[in-house]
N, C-alpha and C positions, 0 to 999 in steps of 0.2 A: 415971259422970261423963263418960267418953269418948263414950258414946252421946249424952248431952245436948249436949256440945260440938259433936259432928258435926251434930246436928239444927239447932243454932243457926247454924253456918256455912252449911249447905245452905239453910236458910231465908233467910238474908241474900242469898245468891247468887240464889235463886229470886225474891225480891222485886225485886232490882236488875234482873235480866234481864226480868222481867215488866213493870216500869215502862218499860224501854227498848222492849219489844215493843209496849206500848200506843201509844206515839208513832208507830209505823210500821204499826199494824194495818190502817189504811185502804188502804195501798198494795197489800197482798196479793201483793207481789213479793219474792223473796229479795234481800237487800242484798248487794252484792258489793264487796270491798275495792279491786279494780282501778280502777273508775271513781272511787271516792272519793279515790284517790291521784292521779288525773289521768294514769294510765299510758296509753301508746299502745295501739291496738287489737291490735297483735301480741303484747303482753305481757299474760298472764293471771295474776292473783293471786287466790287463794282460800284458804279454810281452814275450820277448825272448832275449837270449844272445847267440852269436855264435862266435867262434874263429876258424880260419883256417890258416894252414901253407901250402904254396905251393912253389914249386921249379921248375925251368926250366933250363935244360942243353942243350947247343947248340941252339942258338936263330934262328929265321926265319925272323925277322923284318929287314927292310932296315937299314943298318949301325950298327946293333947290334953286340955285341961280348961277349964272356965269358958266365957266368951263372947268373941267377937271382933267388932270393927267396924273399918271402914276408909273413909277419904275419899280418893278418887282423882281426879286431874285429868289431862286430856290435851289439849294444844294441837297442832294440825297446821297448817302453813303451806305452801302449794303455789304454786310460781312456775314458769310455763312461758313460753318465748319461741318463738313461731312464726316461724322465720327465713324460711320459704318454705312454699308449700302442701305440700312434701314433707318438710321437716325441722323438727323441734322439739327443743329442749333444755330440760331442767327439773330442778328440785330440790324436795324436800319435807323440811321440818324437823319433828321430833317432840320434844315435851317432855312426858314422862309422869312424874308424881310422886304421892306418897301422903302422907297425914297420919293421925294418930290410932292408928297400929298399936301394939299391945301386944307384950310379949315373946313371947307364944305365937301371935300372928297369922301365918298363913301368908303369907310375903312373898318374892317372887323377881323375876327379870328379866321375868316376865310381867306384873308390876305397875309396875316402875320402869325408865325409860330416859330420863334427863334430858338435855336439850340435845343432841339427836342428829340427824345427817344421815341421814334414813330412805331417801331416794332421791336419786340424782344420775345423770342418764341423757341419752342422745341417741337420738331416735327417727326412723325413716324410714318414710314412708307412700307406697306406690307403687300405681298402678292399671294394669289391662290389661297385666299382666306376661307371663302365659302364655296368656291368652285374654281376649276382650272381657268386661268386667264383673267381672273378678277383682280382689282387693286383696291386697297383701303388706305386712305391718308388721313391722319389725325394731327392736328396742330393745336397747341395750347400756349397761352401767353398774351402778349399785346400784339394785335393783328390788324391787318387791313383786309377788306372783303369786297370782292366783285361777285355779284350773284345774278344769275339770269341775264337779262339784257341790260342790267345796270340802271334801270329806271327807278328802282326802289332801294337798292343797296349798291354802293359803288366805291371803288378806290378812285378818287378824283384825279383827272388828268389835266384839264385846262386850268382849273382853280389852283391858286398858289399854295394852299394847304390841303391836307389829305385827312379824311375821316379815319379814325383809329378806334379800336375796340379791345377790351380785355376779356378773355374767356377761351372757349374751345370751339373748334370748327372741324368737321369731319365730312369726308365724301367717299362714296363707294361706287365703282363702276364695274359692270359685269363683263366688259370686253366685247359685248355685242350690241351696244347702243343704248343701254339703260344705265342711268346714274341716279344716285340718291345723295342729297347733301343736307346737313343740318348743322346749326350753330346756336350757341347760347352765350351771349356776351353782355358786357357792361359798356355802353358808349363812353368814349373818352371826352372829357370837357377840355377844350383848348383854352389855355390861360397865357397871359392875362386877358381881361375883357375890357378894361377901361380905355377910353380913347387916348388919354395921355400916355399910358404905358405902351399901347400899340404903336403910337407915333415914334417913340424912342426905341422900338424893337426890344423891349424889356424881356429878360429871360426869367420865366417862371414855369416850372415843370407842370405839365398837364396832369389831370387827375380823373378818376372815374368814381362813380357813386353806386353803392349797392342798392340805392333806391330807384335807379333807372336801369331797367333790364330790357334787352332786345333779343329776340330769337327768331329763327326761320327754319323752314323745311321746304326743300325743292325736290321734285322728281321729274326727270327728263327722259324721254324716249325718242331716239332717232329713228327715222324711216318708219313712221306709223303706217302710212299708205304711200308707196312710191317715195317721193322726195319730201313728203310732209313730216315735220318734226313737231313734237308736243311737249309742253312743260306745265306742271301744276305746282303752285306754291302757296304758302301761307306764312305771314309774318305777324309777330306779336310785339307790342311795345307797352311796357308798364312802368309808370313813374309816379312818385309821390314826393311831396315837399319834405325837406329835412333841414338841419342846421346848415346855414350858408348855401342852401339849395332851393331855388324857387322854380317850380314847374307848372305846367298846365294840367297836371294830374291826368295825363293821357293814359287810358287803358284801351288800346286799339288792337283790333284783329283785322288783318288784311289778307283774305284769300283771293286767289286769282289764277289765271291761266295764260299761256302763250302758245300759239301755233304759228309755224313759219316754214318757209321754203328758202334755203340758202341761195344767195345770188350766184348765177352761173352765166358765162357768155352765151348769147343767143337765146336766152330764156327769160321768162318772167319769174320774179320772186315776190313773195307776199309775207306779211306779218300782221297778226292780230294779237294784241295783248289787252287784257281787261282785269280789273280788280275792284272788289267791293270792300268797303271799310265800315266796321261797326264797333261799338263800344261806348265809352264815355270820355269826355274831355271838358275842360273849362275854357271860358272865353279868353282869359289872360293868365299870366303867372303871378299876378298881384296877390299878396297875402290876404287881402280883404275879399278876394274872389273865391267864394266857397261853394258856388253853384255848379253842380254837375249837369252837363248837357248831354243828351243822347247824341251819339255821333253816327251819322248815316251818310256815307259819301261813296264816290266811285270815280274811276278813270278808265278811258279807252284810248288805245293807240291803234290806228289802222295805217298800213303802208303797203304800197305796191310799186315794184321797181322792174325796169327792163334794162338788161345789159346787152351790149353788142360787142362782138369780137372785132379784131382788126385795129387799125390805126386809132390812137387816142382812147380806145376802150371806153366809149361813152356809156353812161348809165343815167337813166331818167328815174326819179323817185317822186311818187305822189304820196302825200301824208295827210292824216287828220288826227288831231288830238282833242280830247274832251275830258276835262277834269271838273268835277262838280264844285259849285260855290254854295255859300249859305243862303238859303231862300229868304230868311227874314231875321233881322237882328233882334226881333221882339219875342220870338218863340223860345222854347226850351230845347232846341236842337242845334247841332253844329253840322252843317252839310258840306263844309269845305273840305276837299280831299287833302290829306296830309301826305306829302311826298317822302316822308321818312328820311332815309339817308341816301337818296338817289342822286344821280348826276343829270344835268339837263342840257349841257352844251351841244351834244350831238343831235338833239331834237330842235332846240329853240335858239341857237346862236351863242355867241360869246357871253361869258359871265364877267368876272372881274368887276370893273367899275361900270360895266354895262349890264346886260341881263334883265330886260324888262318883262320877259315871259317866264313864268314858272308853272309847274305842274299842279296848279290849283286855281279854281274859278276861271277856267279858260276854255274857249271853243276856237280852234285854230286849224284851218286847212293850209296846206303849203305844197311847194314843189321844189325840186332841186335837180340840177344837172351836174354830174361828176365826170371829170376828164382826167386822163393820164397821158399827157403829150409826149413824155419821154421817160426813160428809166429814172426812177428816183424823184419824179415830179408829179404832183397831183394837185388838182384845183377843183373848186366847185362854185357855182352861183346858186343862190336860193331865194325863195320868196315865201313870205307868210303873211296872212291877214289874221287878226285876232280880235275876238269879242269876249266880253265877260259872260260866263255861263249864267250868272245871276247878277242883275244890274245893281242890287242893293248891297252886295258884298264888295270887298276890296279887291283891287288887283295887287296881290301880295308883294310882288317885287318892286312896286312903285310906292307903296304906302298910301295910295289914293283910295278914297272911298266916298261914295255919295249914298247915304242911308235912305234918301228920298227916292233914288232911282232916276231922278230927272236928267242926269248927265248921259243917259243912254247906256248902251252896251258896247258899241263899236269903239275899240281902243286904237287901231291903226294898222298900217302896213309896214312890213320889215323886208328890206332888200339886203342881202348878205353875199359876200364873196370871200374866198380864202384860197391862198396859194401856199403850198408846202414843197420844199426842195431839199433833198439830201445832198449836201455839199460833199460829204464823204459817207458812203453807204454805211448805215448802222452806227455812225459815229458822230457826225456833225450835221445838223439840220437847221434850215432857215424857214420861218413861217411868217406870213403877213395876212391880215384880214381886215375887213371893214364892214360896217352895217349902217344903213340909213333907215331911221325910224320916222315914218311919216305919221304924225299925230292924227288920230281920229277924234271924234267928239268927246269921248270920255277923257282922254289925256289933255284936251283943251279946257273942258268945262268943269271937271270934278273939283270940289273944294280943295284949295291948296295947290292946284296944278300950276306949274311954271308957265309963264306966258312969254316964251322966248322962241317959239317956232320949232320946226322939226329937228330931231337929234341926229348928229353924225358922230360915229365912233370908228376908231381904227386902232390897230395894234400891230406891232412887229416884234418878233422874238428870235432868239438864237439859242439853240440847245446843243449840248455835247454829252455823249455817253461814254463812260470809260470803265 
């Protein structure tokens, strides 16, 4: 019944938005809220609204059973005042809510954050600071951050809620291909966290704690040798328990690098990203857990792609991801890679109520074929196989773990497809996707694993930008 209700709701929304789209289709220009409000040129008002229906049959998480579906909505409203060519102040509001969830539907602060101030900031843009042609940008306040290739720090796109931080972010570019970026922030804790409050979309303002600090430094150089680009980075995360704050007391340092060649028609492109993680952490955030563990972990992403010019603009991508897992639950080390605040949809498939693969304790090769059959239309089909990097550690996104290692390492195969279509360029877009998770030995035999067969997931969404 919930599935049918969700389809009816989404169908009504699709019909309403498509009727609105038809009346503006001839313009072929994105509609903007600012001019409609008659706002002055120095005041920029824009935003987006997205509604998504997703369903999962045959779960893979520990202790789960039956099927799940979820209708999620997210409204973003961005207001910026350009006070001068150098100074801008702005705010962005987020309202992320859900409907149709059942008692067993996975639901958390990655789904719900109702009536929240996502960003509130002041930005300064300077030119010719240290040399002719360079630029310096400084932003302070509540921020969102996309850094590097977004694997360790990201402004979430597929997920219904977005990571936010409070602090300062600065970047400098020399105008010749070199850029330097640094930030020091306090991660924002999304509230509320209780299941009952999330189910009723309760409004409680998010908060940040001075006891949790996150910083990063990135240096990028374009065209090191020919088309090869390079990036060095280091991130630091420091946290400690406090009143009404339970943490794993992570004190992590994550240095790494990325080298890549940008995709281009008729050519190969490559990407290699690797990071090492060191420091200390605890096994859990329980107050009774006071044992510091040495943290030694790593991750590697390797990618090679080939693009072709002409009709449909096909591109083939071959990928491999390795993120370390904990070698033994009995030693005084934690070897599981911590993905920090990164995004994973673009590497591992849809998240939401799905998302079996995370950037931790995983060894996963994959391939993807991307196509653009027409203007405003793109699609891809992809495949991944995945193993646990360490058989005695958990597969984090599933909650499954076999400390004896007897359930083996092979978790399964994932087949995925996605279609995206711009109904009105830059204004209204439709997207649909599906994933079939064929369970391997670990997903079948690990303690607490559901015994309901392979998992099938699909979603459909409509988004408008204004």
